MISE-299137 format. One record per residue: x, y, z of N, C-alpha, C in turn; residue in three letters. Coordinates in steps of 0.001 Angstrom, whole numbers, plus 500000, padded with zeros to 6 digits. Layout:
<pts>
XYZXYZXYZALA ...
</pts>
This chain:
<pts>
908386618658525805908745617379526413907483616590526741UNK 907405615372526194906300614464526502906847613385527427UNK 906144613123528515906564612063529438905490610981529469UNK 905929609726529397905000608602529379905704607370529924UNK 905001606243529928905601604992530405906292604225529283UNK 905610604123528122906120603292527026905990604057525711UNK 907028604019524905906992604543523538906813603361522600UNK 905812603441521725905596602404520704905900603022519354UNK 906927602498518681907303602981517359906686602055516327UNK 905722602561515560905055601747514551903632601419514939UNK 902683601715514025901267601493514315900635600575513274UNK 901349599489512943900737598407512181899983597515513154UNK 899606596301512751898866595414513655899598595128514966UNK 900922594933514906901663594634516129901623595811517102UNK 901940597010516614901951598176517491900576598522518019UNK 899555598469517163898199598794517590897673597777518603UNK 897962596488518372897517595460519313898239595596520647UNK 899538595913520619900281596141521856899687597327522614UNK 899364598403521887898769599573522530897453599210523209UNK 896644598370522532895382597940523121895584597166524410UNK 896616596326524458896906595572525672897415596496526788UNK 898294597426526452898792598348527478897658599186528057UNK 896722599577527183895562600330527663894757599494528630UNK 894643598199528339893912597276529219894515597231530621UNK 895830597362530695896515597337531987896640598727532623UNK 896131599749531952896224601088532505897593601715532372UNK 898414601223531428899766601753531220899693602916530223UNK 900369603996530543900415605147529645901437604912528537UNK 901130605391527332902045605186526209901843606271525175UNK 902835606402524305902736607222523103903033606304521934UNK 902143606284520927902347605461519741902352606362518517UNK 903325606147517640903398606974516436903870606151515250UNK 903619606700514057903985606012512818904202607058511734UNK 905141606777510844905430607739509782904378607726508669UNK 903523606699508636902465606641507626901409607730507882UNK 900548607936506865899470608915507000898341608407507891UNK 898197607090507974897119606483508749897162604986508581UNK 896111604304508969896071602850508801896199602514507313UNK 896747601358507017897031601004505628895748600873504808UNK 895752601352503577894589601166502700894618599818501999UNK 895682599038502186895853597786501467895452596591502326UNK 895232595466501657894796594278502391895962593593503106UNK 897122593510502460898333592920503056898012591603503769UNK 898395591474505053898158590224505777896659590038505991UNK 896146588841505685894695588649505750894259587531506691UNK 895144586636507087894760585505507928894820585852509400UNK 893699585691510105893644585924511554893401584583512229UNK 894362584154513039894302582833513645893500582829514950UNK 893144581622515390892313581459516578892931582110517811UNK 894257581975517964894883582528519172894774584045519195UNK 894876584682518037894709586135517973893296586523518387UNK 892295585774517935890915586073518316890692585847519805UNK 891333584853520388891237584644521840891810585845522595UNK 892902586377522089893511587567522697892577588760522569UNK 892000588930521385891102590065521159889812589949521966UNK 889400588723522278888183588533523061888279589251524406UNK 889474589315524965889654589939526272889414591443526248UNK 889552592058525055889339593502524974888121593841524111UNK 887280592836523863886018593072523198886083593279521702UNK 887133592759521042887292592989519605887090591750518746UNK 887035590574519340886952589348518545885694589325517685UNK 884552589640518279883301589588517527883296590605516384UNK 883910591762516599883971592784515546884787592285514364UNK 885897591613514649886721591106513554886000589992512797UNK 885347589090513530884640587989512882883528588535511991UNK 882812589568512472881737590160511690882259590850510439UNK 883505591332510495884075592069509364884734591160508335UNK 884950589892508684885705589009507803884891587854507255UNK 885606586893506719884992585691506150885722584472506694UNK 884973583483507121885571582249507624885926581353506442UNK 887140580840506445887566579903505392886858578571505625UNK 885838578306504810885000577122505015885735575824504684UNK 886525575867503612887216574646503195888399575009502320UNK 889259574047502088890398574210501185890262573194500062UNK 890351573680498842890284572801497675891647572770497002UNK 892095571576496648893413571402496056893260571151494557UNK 893868572026493768893697572018492311895008571610491657UNK 894905570683490710896095570262489957895651569890488553UNK 896374570418487584896028570117486210894693570683485777UNK 894262571793486392893023572447485990891766571880486615UNK 891884570973487587890701570375488214890932570209489712UNK 889839570228490487889920569999491937890151568521492188UNK 891228568209492870891596566809493130891261566376494553UNK 890948567328495426890622566988496803890164568212497556UNK 889371567995498604888840569098499406888936568749500881UNK 889328569731501677889416569561503122888482570555503803UNK 887632570059504692886712570926505429887483571648506539UNK 887331572974506596888092573777507545887238574532508564UNK 885944574689508291885116575602509086885144575288510577UNK 885241574002510918885235573622512335886407572708512652UNK 887529572950511982888672572064512152889184572048513590UNK 888985573148514302889453573223515689888343573110516705UNK 887220572483516320886077572370517222886477571631518493UNK 886109572219519631886463571639520924887805572095521445UNK 888592572779520605889920573235521003889973574737521249UNK 889058575473520621889050576931520742887632577427520469UNK 887243578556521060885945579134520693885942579678519272UNK 887110579713518640887242580187517264887933579097516448UNK 887196578026516097887825576838515494888030576948513996UNK 888503578106513524888587578347512088889689579354511789UNK 889983579515510502890842580601510024889930581707509524UNK 890155582926510015889350584070509619890124584895508596UNK 889453585300507533890069586139506510889573587573506687UNK 890466588467507086890159589882507249891315590676506670UNK 891042591576505741892138592337505157892773593248506210UNK 894088593412506107894829594128507132894355595566507308UNK 893964596223506216893497597593506333892302597707507264UNK 891352596780507140890177596785508001890545596377509428UNK 891442595412509537891933594951510844892555596130511615UNK 893442596863510954894072598008511598893046599075511976UNK 892069599288511125891046600298511399890269599949512665UNK 889934598677512840889209598244514043890058598473515287UNK 891359598167515204892253598395516347892395599887516643UNK 892531600684515589892678602129515760891420602736516374UNK 890248602314515913888993602820516470888855602434517939UNK 889323601244518288889293600814519691890157601738520553UNK 891347602058520067892222602949520830891577604319521014UNK 890992604851519958890374606170520053889181606148521001UNK 888452605041521015887347604908521972887861604867523407UNK 889112604416523565889743604356524883890473605658525220UNK 890347606664524347890944607966524633892390608117524209UNK 892865607240523316894260607308522860894295607499521348UNK 895258608280520888895388608574519463896782608205518970UNK 896836607653517778898136607434517126898625608767516555UNK 899901609056516733900503610231516104900964609821514711UNK 900139610111513708900485609750512340901440610784511745UNK 902081610410510651903054611266509965904134611754510936UNK 904524610855511812905524611178512830906677610186512724UNK 907891610713512669909074609899512401910011609877513600UNK 910595608717513862911630608605514888912931609152514328UNK 913423610224514947914678610825514506915879610151515170UNK 915768609899516472916855609260517224916305608818518571UNK 917051607941519233916673607567520601917915607104521345UNK 917855607176522649918955606736523502918365606233524809UNK 919141605462525531918642604928526793919723604960527863UNK 919265605020529110920121604920530288919544603808531160UNK 920120603595532314919579602591533228918210602985533746UNK 917880604281533663916620604774534225915497604911533214UNK 915825605044531922914759605260530957915248605463529543UNK 914318605865528666914572606037527242914147607440526827UNK 914934608054525962914589609358525395914561609237523881UNK 913473609719523259913332609648521807913033611027521253UNK 913670611347520123913370612581519394912520612213518197UNK 911386612891518037910482612605516923910235613876516119UNK 909919613673514828909515614787513978908046614595513633UNK 907228615569514000905782615450513872905305615856512482UNK 904001615726512261903414615992510950903641617425510485UNK 903742618358511426903957619761511039905428620137510945UNK 906324619131511041907757619373510892908474619734512163UNK 907751619815513272908379620174514546909092618964515143UNK 910122619233515932910835618175516643910419618192518111UNK 910042617018518616909649616906520016910448615790520665UNK 910503615840521981911235614838522754910259614085523646UNK 910419612763523670909595611918524541910508611215525534UNK 910143611288526799910846610528527835909923609424528329UNK 910469608215528435909659607071528860910523606097529634UNK 909858605147530250910588604084530958911069603015529975UNK 910263602771528903910590601709527957910207602133526541UNK 910811601462525541910499601692524139910352600348523437UNK 909346600229522562909127599001521807909100599335520316UNK 909972598718519556910012598913518113909116597917517400UNK 908004598425516866907079597615516069907070598173514655UNK 908251598570514193908354599381512975908819598604511751UNK 908466597338511681908597596587510440909963596014510138UNK 910037595387508969911226594631508583912477595484508471UNK 912327596770508150913476597670508036913640598511509304UNK 913224597987510409913126598665511700914295599588512051UNK 913978600861512244914977601820512713915380601510514148UNK 914439600996514927914758600643516315915752599493516359UNK 915507598468515559916439597324515528917826597777515104UNK 917906598601514072919208599112513626919855599960514708UNK 919064600803515367919608601667516405920143600895517599UNK 919546599742517867920002598914518992921164598013518600UNK 921462597946517312922562597101516852922267595619516961UNK 921002595230516857920642593823516971920940593088515669UNK 921445591887515780921676591062514602920366590596514005UNK 920373590342512692919152589920511999919538588869510970UNK 920086587787511479920660586763510606919577585914509959UNK 919914585349508817918991584483508107919342584410506643UNK 918341584223505805918591584044504379917481584700503565UNK 917752584841502280916764585357501337916435584251500345UNK 915153583953500191914758582882499290914998583286497837UNK 915412582315497045915660582575495625914348582455494847UNK 913351583173495303912035583156494674911437584551494742UNK 910714584917493729909903586125493767908462585723494070UNK 907869586379495057906471586168495390905645587306494793UNK 904399587023494512903483588086494109902190587949494909UNK 901485589040495010900194589058495688899303590039494940UNK 898022589702494809897073590582494139895696590388494746UNK 894978591492494914893586591443495360892707591798494174UNK 891840590878493781891076591073492549889786590283492581UNK 888918590596491621887734589771491385888111588672490402UNK 887603587476490644887920586331489790886621585687489320UNK 886429585659488038885283584957487451885760583594486959UNK 885170582539487508885503581176487117884369580259487538UNK 884569578962487405883507578011487712883544577514489151UNK 884400578109489980884519577673491360883692578577492280UNK 883235578008493405882444578757494377883340579681495202UNK 882703580587495932883414581584496732883560581148498191UNK 883212579899498504883214579444499895884442578618500250UNK 885464578674499418886652577851499647887900578644499321UNK 888999578271499972890285578743499465890815577660498543UNK 891501578081497509891965577158496479893481577179496426UNK 894077576006496542895523575858496465895847575129495170UNK 896481575839494246896800575276492935898247574808492935UNK 898431573514492755899738572883492872900311572595491496UNK 901537573041491264902213572798489991903588572190490271UNK 904333571955489217905601571253489353906593572004490226UNK 906703573320490050907676574067490867907157575434491294UNK 905831575583491307905214576805491823903972576440492604UNK 903507577386493410902254577208494141901486578516494051UNK 900180578417493822899309579588493709898088579348494577UNK 897743580328495407896604580167496310895627581321496135UNK 894345580989496199893263581972496112892503581947497441UNK 892493583075498164891799583171499436890532584004499275UNK 889365583463499629888125584232499473888079585399500448UNK 887712586568499928887617587761500749886208588327500678UNK 885908589246501576884592589871501573884399590635500259UNK 883250590457499624882981591093498336882720590042497280UNK 881883590368496309881473589391495301882670588906494474UNK 882918587602494565883966586944493781885360587537494025UNK 885547588173495165886866588766495426887779587741496104UNK 889029587707495646890015586782496181891346587497496378UNK 892088587031497358893504587363497473894254586249496754UNK 895081586625495794895865585647495042897320585778495462UNK 897907584684495894899308584661496316900020583566495544UNK 901189583859495015901912582836494273903388583138494148UNK 904073582271493450905518582421493266905864582313491791UNK 906906582998491421907532582742490129908457581540490296UNK 908770580833489225909666579678489348911037580098489862UNK 911708579175490503913068579444490974913953579800489780UNK 914768580826489963915648581261488890915078582368488033UNK 913816582751488288913210583853487534913954585143487874UNK 914650585704486918915536586844487165914821588156486850UNK 914538588907487892913938590239487730913938590920489086UNK 913989592224489084913830592988490314912348593201490573UNK 912005593323491859910599593462492208909922594599491441UNK 910592595727491346909990596900490720909856596815489212UNK 910478595818488599910441595697487139909225594929486634UNK 908538594213487513907468593316487070906135594058487052UNK 905474594036485928904173594660485769903066593657486098UNK 901885594177486363900782593288486719900503592274485613UNK 900610592689484357900319591786483240901168590523483299UNK 902402590654483750903274589483483876902784588563484992UNK 902275589173486077901724588377487177900512587584486692UNK 899601588249485979898391587570485520898734586440484545UNK 899701586682483692900116585631482765900675584429483524UNK 901429584701484577901990583627485399900890582823486069UNK 899904583531486619898799582854487295898091581911486326UNK 897732582418485163896965581608484213897757580407483713UNK 899049580568483570899878579447483120899963578370484192UNK 900134578789485446900356577826486522899091577089486936UNK 897946577791486964896742577160487498895993576339486449UNK 896234576612485162895596575854484070894071575868484178UNK 893522577040484491892078577188484636891560578259483696UNK 890305578109483327889635579139482536889097580186483511UNK 889741581326483605889330582331484567889582583732484034UNK 888827584670484578888973586076484219889269586865485483UNK 890428587490485523890827588283486680890639589754486334UNK 889895590474487187889614591878486873889436592685488165UNK 889258593981488005889080594889489154890169594674490199UNK 891410594756489767892545594562490677892689595795491568UNK 892521595594492883892627596706493828894083597006494178UNK 894882595949494219896243596120494727897062594905494332UNK 898323595121493990899229593993493764900632594403494201UNK 901435593402494482902809593666494917903680592470494568UNK 904936592744494333905927591699494089907046591887495112UNK 907506590811495715908504590956496774909340589685496909UNK 910500589869497479911346588727497846911119588401499314UNK 911158587152499638910910586712501000912231586425501699UNK 912338586959502893913504586708503739913064585832504906UNK 913969585057505413913721584251506601914785584642507626UNK 914425585541508518915397586125509447914774586355510818UNK 915609586400511844915151586757513184916286587443513937UNK 915914588238514903916919588955515693917668587987516595UNK 918883588381516950919648587545517878919129587684519304UNK 918431588778519599917732588927520873916634589971520704UNK 915581589807521474914399590649521352914486591919522197UNK 915557592102522915915643593252523806917083593696523965UNK 917220594978524254918516595554524612918221596627525643UNK 918553596339526908918267597289527968916771597494528138UNK 916338598729528028914925599080528178914193599164526833UNK 914805598661525795914215598715524454913951597299523937UNK 912848597154523234912413595849522748911994595954521286UNK 911976594817520604911438594758519242910369593680519189UNK 909412593869518271908298592928518136907834592913516691UNK 907140591843516307906606591752514956907702591632513912UNK 907467592233512734908426592130511635909775592752511974UNK 909828593618512950911117594170513390911981593093514022UNK 911348591985514449912071590924515148912175589637514340UNK 911238589406513406911250588146512653910465588309511360UNK 911007587801510272910312587778508992910527586396508364UNK 909565585956507559909622584590507039908658584451505887UNK 908549583257505330907638583026504218906197583173504708UNK 905253583436503783903853583602504198903131582292504476UNK 903838581175504468903197579873504675902457579832506005UNK 901182579487505956900416579286507172899855580532507811UNK 900018581692507193899485582953507748899911583131509203UNK 901228583134509410901759583189510774902306584559511189UNK 902807585355510235903593586533510574902885587559511425UNK 901781588126510950901065589153511699900597588616513048UNK 900092587402513060899606586807514299900721586635515317UNK 901909586302514841903049586154515742903436587494516348UNK 903407588565515549903706589888516082902727590303517155UNK 901454589982516961900434590307517965900698589531519247UNK 901146588285519120901489587507520316902750588033520992UNK 903686588586520226904849589235520848904383590289521841UNK 903514591177521354903034592255522204902233591761523385UNK 901464590703523185900659590118524257901550589585525368UNK 902664588995524976903625588462525947904302589585526721UNK 904640590652526020905398591748526636904537592654527504UNK 903279592869527131902455593893527784902286593654529278UNK 901948592422529661901689592186531085902965592297531916UNK 904091591986531294905362592086532008905754593549532224UNK 905570594371531190905807595807531345904898596382532422UNK 903634595987532422902683596509533406903088596133534823UNK 903517594886535018903917594448536360905122595234536871UNK 906086595486535988907275596242536382906912597704536648UNK 906112598297535781905742599707535947904904599935537194UNK 904126598942537599903334599054538825904165598811540075UNK 905414598417539888906260598111541039905972596765541652UNK 905290595872540906904941594552541424905945593486541022UNK 906886593833540166907897592870539717909188593615539421UNK 910278592898539500911580593497539220911843593515537722UNK 912838594288537313913198594373535905913544593018535306UNK 913988592099536145914406590787535630913251590053534949UNK 912004590383535305910864589747534640910904590001533141UNK 911384591175532736911391591530531319912383590700530518UNK 913327590070531196914275589206530497913567587985529906UNK 912422587629530480911708586446529978911010586716528653UNK 910873587991528259910307588284526938911215587731525851UNK 912495588023525940913441587481524963913529585964525089UNK 913564585475526319913673584035526549912532583282525853UNK 911310583773525994910160583053525468909922583307523985UNK 910037584545523553909707584852522161910838584512521198UNK 912090584538521654913190584109520787913047582635520431UNK 912738581820521433912560580387521184911405580153520221UNK 910340580928520382909198580786519479909555581202518061UNK 910295582295517911910681582766516574911555581736515864UNK 912436581098516604913288580065516009912442578922515470UNK 911474578465516265910584577380515813909754577835514622UNK 909292579080514650908451579603513578909177579580512247UNK 910408580055512217911164580087510969911397578678510435UNK 911704577749511320911917576369510888910642575782510285UNK 909502576055510915908226575510510456907800576108509125UNK 907867577448509009907434578085507767908374577756506615UNK 909675577619506898910618577229505843910297575829505317UNK 910010574910506239909685573539505816908382573506505021UNK 907393574287505487906106574316504788906266574871503382UNK 907071575918503233907270576484501903908039575517501011UNK 909049574853501571909813573888500784908900572791500228UNK 907950572352501051907022571336500580906103571896499494UNK 905666573151499669904701573732498758905253574117497400UNK 906570574346497304907105574858496038908372574156495561UNK 908822573151496277910045572465495870909884571809494502UNK 910964571865493688910913571200492381911661569866492380UNK 912046569385493567912633568048493642911555567039493218UNK 911929566106492355910923565291491676910011564537492636UNK 910583563951493693909747563156494595908787564051495377UNK 909293565196495903908446566117496655907348566668495745UNK 907733567053494511906759567596493566905703566547493204UNK 906124565305493022905179564234492689904191564010493838UNK 904710563923495052903839563713496216902878564883496384UNK 903403566117496219902598567332496423901457567416495412UNK 901731567097494155900729567292493096899848566071492857UNK 900364564862493057899622563662492679899007562891493859UNK 899590563046495043899122562245496179898470563116497251UNK 899145564191497659898663565025498760897221565514498569UNK 896837566025497389895459566524497242894392565478497548UNK 894704564217497287893715563153497480893614562706498931UNK 894673562877499709894649562364501086894415563454502120UNK 894607564739501761894518565814502744893128565881503369UNK 892093565918502530890732565990503049890357564766503859UNK 890762563588503395890463562344504114891123562350505491UNK 892362562815505547893094562811506815892427563694507860UNK 891839564823507410891231565765508351889887565287508891UNK 889437564114508467888247563513509082888589562888510428UNK 889873562695510703890300562048511943890623563095513008UNK 890066562919514198890290563878515286891758564001515630UNK 892489562895515553893909562934515922894682563857514989UNK 894323563851513702894995564730512743894616566187513001UNK 893333566430513248892879567789513549893604568339514781UNK 893748567501515806894386567947517044895882568159516877UNK 896434567636515790897841567875515471897989569135514625UNK 897155569277513606897286570370512640896783571697513196UNK 895595571705513789894993572982514203895835573735515231UNK 896324573110516306897154573867517252898407574454516612UNK 898970573754515634900180574235514986899898575483514162UNK 898849575446513342898544576554512442897875577711513173UNK 896970577406514083896194578444514764896976579153515857UNK 898138578613516222899032579155517242898545578915518669UNK 897465578144518853897073577819520222898043576802520828UNK 898849576172519977899799575179520467901135575744520898UNK 901335577054520702902592577673521156902703577523522670UNK 903860577123523139904029576945524582905367577496525051UNK 905426577714526348906646578199527003907076577200528084UNK 907028575923527754907314574882528742908719574982529316UNK 909667575476528514911055575554528986911373576907529628UNK 910368577765529764910582579091530332910873579019531824UNK 911645579972532290911910580067533728910659580459534505UNK 909594580881533812908338581242534474907387580053534594UNK 907801578878534145906927577705534165907358576734535257UNK 906387576346536100906687575438537212905542574447537350UNK 905862573220537725904823572213537897905190571243538996UNK 904167570660539614904338569684540673903270568613540458UNK 903681567499539891902741566441539558902850566083538089UNK 901997565153537662902031564684536281900665564943535633UNK 900683565738534579899464566145533899899658566059532387UNK 898560565912531658898627566005530201898941567428529764UNK 898367568383530474898623569793530215899789570224531077UNK 900723570958530491901965571284531173902051572768531515UNK 902869573082532496903201574480532774903867575069531532UNK 903434576262531147903921576890529923902966576747528758UNK 901949575880528905900942575726527849899899576841527949UNK 899290577153526823898107578015526839897014577307527624UNK 896226578074528373895119577482529111894157576812528136UNK 893914575504528296892987574828527376891604575470527445UNK 890922575446526304889564575976526271888568574856526526UNK 887588575156527364886484574233527595885291575040528093UNK 884153574417528111882956575054528647882614574427529990UNK 882216575275530924881800574811532238880536575563532618UNK 879547574824533086878235575407533407877664576165532217UNK 877929575638531013877361576207529801878031577454529289UNK 879166577838529869879856579057529435881331578769529201UNK 881937579549528315883362579414528030884177579766529268UNK 885170578958529558886044579265530696886740580604530503UNK 886941581015529231887628582278528974886830583491529436UNK 885501583320529631884701584428530151885170584844531531UNK 885759583905532275886238584207533626887645584806533633UNK 888286584810532478889716585123532455890014586429531730UNK 889093587371531747889282588614531008889971589700531824UNK 889930589608533137890562590630533979892075590603533771UNK 892728591762533720894180591818533480894980591507534745UNK 894942590252535152895655589844536370895950588352536305UNK 896584587833537345896776586390537473895443585747537854UNK 895258584479537441894030583749537764894418582418538389UNK 893855582129539552894066580838540194892799580012540024UNK 892924578891539323891800577990539098892009576742539938UNK 891152576549540942891206575365541785890183574350541274UNK 890666573239540761889793572184540256889517571216541409UNK 888236571119541815887835570441543058887131569119542728UNK 887667568024543271887107566693543004885933566348543910UNK 885517567273544793884399567047545703884810566511547039UNK 886089566171547184886575565600548448887684566446549062UNK 888711566720548279889884567445548796889889568863548220UNK 889515569834549054889413571219548585890759571924548735UNK 891260572579547660892499573352547770892354574475548793UNK 893467574817549444893459575845550486893114577206549895UNK 892636578101550769892312579465550343893572580143549814UNK 893392580934548763894532581618548148894969582801548988UNK 896255583168548916896729584347549642896092585617549084UNK 895898586618549955895367587901549507896361588559548559UNK 895896588931547368896786589566546398895937590318545383UNK 896190591621545244895378592429544335895570592044542871UNK 896640591335542563896896590935541184896384589530540882UNK 895560588972541794895125587581541654893630587470541891UNK 892926586758540997891565586351541310891495584831541325UNK 890470584309542001890414582882542296889056582321541889UNK 889089581139541244887866580443540860887966578983541287UNK 886828578440541708886761576999541969885915576365540878UNK 886438575305540272885758574638539166885635573152539494UNK 884424572599539464884272571155539706885087570344538692UNK 885722569311539166886542568480538291885645567434537614UNK 884904567899536612884047567001535846884911565998535084UNK 884333564842534715885113563827533977885775564374532716UNK 885078565258531975885666565803530746886909566628531059UNK 886893567353532185888063568156532567889178567258533088UNK 888804566208533795889812565251534253890543564642533067UNK 889803564408531956890410563856530752891336564876530094UNK 890907566133530003891726567175529376893057567332530090UNK 893004567390531422894219567663532196894965566394532606UNK 894330565229532478894974564001532911895089563937534416UNK 894019564312535103894043564369536571892832563637537126UNK 893008562960538242891905562230538860891518562801540213UNK 892313563781540701891995564394541993892259565896541923UNK 891874566607542946891960568066542961893365568558542625UNK 893420569680541941894700570319541619894442571799541366UNK 895523572563541244895424574006541029896229574432539808UNK 895701575412539104896377576004537957896476577509538188UNK 897682578033538148897900579469538260898228580004536875UNK 897345580851536362897527581423535031898197582778535114UNK 899151583001534225899728584319534046898664585236533435UNK 898892586549533443897901587452532832897686587240531341UNK 898616586558530652898393586243529235897758584860529053UNK 897224584314530160896494583039530148897338581856529706UNK 898635581955529930899500580783529867899686580249531281UNK 899839578942531394899937578325532715901322578588533296UNK 901363579332534401902622579558535096902952578403536018UNK 901908577884536676902081576800537643900899575850537545UNK 901176574557537550900144573534537691900635572574538763UNK 899805572316539773900311571596540943899242570743541609UNK 899677569629542155898819568772542971898790569223544421UNK 899673570144544787899731570641546167898447571400546490UNK 897768571013547558896511571637547933896653572565549131UNK 897867572723549636898078573567550821898205575045550464UNK 898454575344549205898678576728548790900136577129548822UNK 901005576237549268902428576583549393903059576825548020UNK 902732575992547051903314576168545710902873577488545090UNK 901608577843545282901092579101544737901790580284545387UNK 901906580261546706902560581347547424904022581489547008UNK 904681580359546836906088580376546421906226580957545019UNK 905321580595544130905387581112542751905183582626542742UNK 904154583078543424903872584513543435904990585315544084UNK 905673584693545053906761585393545736907917585703544784UNK 907997584958543697909059585218542703908890586574542077UNK 907706587167542143907461588489541591907659589584542626UNK 
</pts>
């Protein structure tokens, strides 16, 4: 019998990142996966700014950046020639300490997370399968089969299924997984590409009814190639050989190129689905177990990591006896709404990228490549596009955990804006796994002293003109950040009453 606080089923990026967060809060857990170890394949490769901000808190952001490649620019190819280029290296400058898209193959990403856990004294139980599980009002019991064939029992307070699109946890909980399957076959291949293009750009090749993208990866002339077969292409995933994929690529991109040293390729159908709820009793789902969608925008893996980030601090608060079980209901409330928006956004993006409707296809191939780069020269466009793609724009404004008193540009439920103060990133102050009270002081009206609370730290920050512009405030105010650095409360009240009232809800 193994006893712990949380059982994590699945050790892909979502499960490993969740484990790292639970370790940060001092929560005990058991994590296992039926695989032999971290994946040897590249799989998901895009790491967004919000994921790096999350990793910064546990000391992993710099390691990932050092291991990957920054997407410097995007080049749009049509008819065998580059028709337009968009600069990407600093597209989010001033919005995040990581104003770029980072390309890191999933195998290396998982290895970094796994090494972090082992450095923290925790090990993944590999080659371990979930046989069954059940729950009561008091806890969860799971039966597992270990690498040596033995059956063991784990008792825990909670269980989180991070076990992928075919999730045994989701099936065991009877959660709905409604949605649709796209009438397209996707392919992916990691290979070396010899051509006349440089290795410092990602290339998006636009055709009448297909889209093919080349993402630069670490290694000489190595690219991740992602594309689609035309709608109506009839074949099962397992029937398609690599030679057919290469022929498709060469036909669609109309370029003189040599593809060789293929490390890995896969053919798959894309589903657009999400669970009807993210939780059932003391059991939760996250990542692909909760939502799957098209690869547009490199959102999937990053969204799963944010699922765990949202859930971890809530589990920790309940396990410490600092919050009631009702706090955990907000995980479904907040992440379900996000998953719904995500599916709508990725579906629309894919429809634009591969639709064969004549007007959409004409705009995509003949007009968009010429205006995309020009548009990104404008700050207003950057401030619209980067938060959407990088996930720093995800908000919980409608959450029951969001409260505000006053009128601000930044709202309760928003991610804490990034800025520098006294020459340092504000995020340097926000690494402790607790609530943070930031009192912005105009030099005249000082906010009242915060109540004594072991789960709260307090900072006073001068209300410089640049910060007044960011928040839309001209006088002192207070921001109470949740442990995941989303704004729980923003208020003009300087007496401390709003802060005390908010904390009392826990």
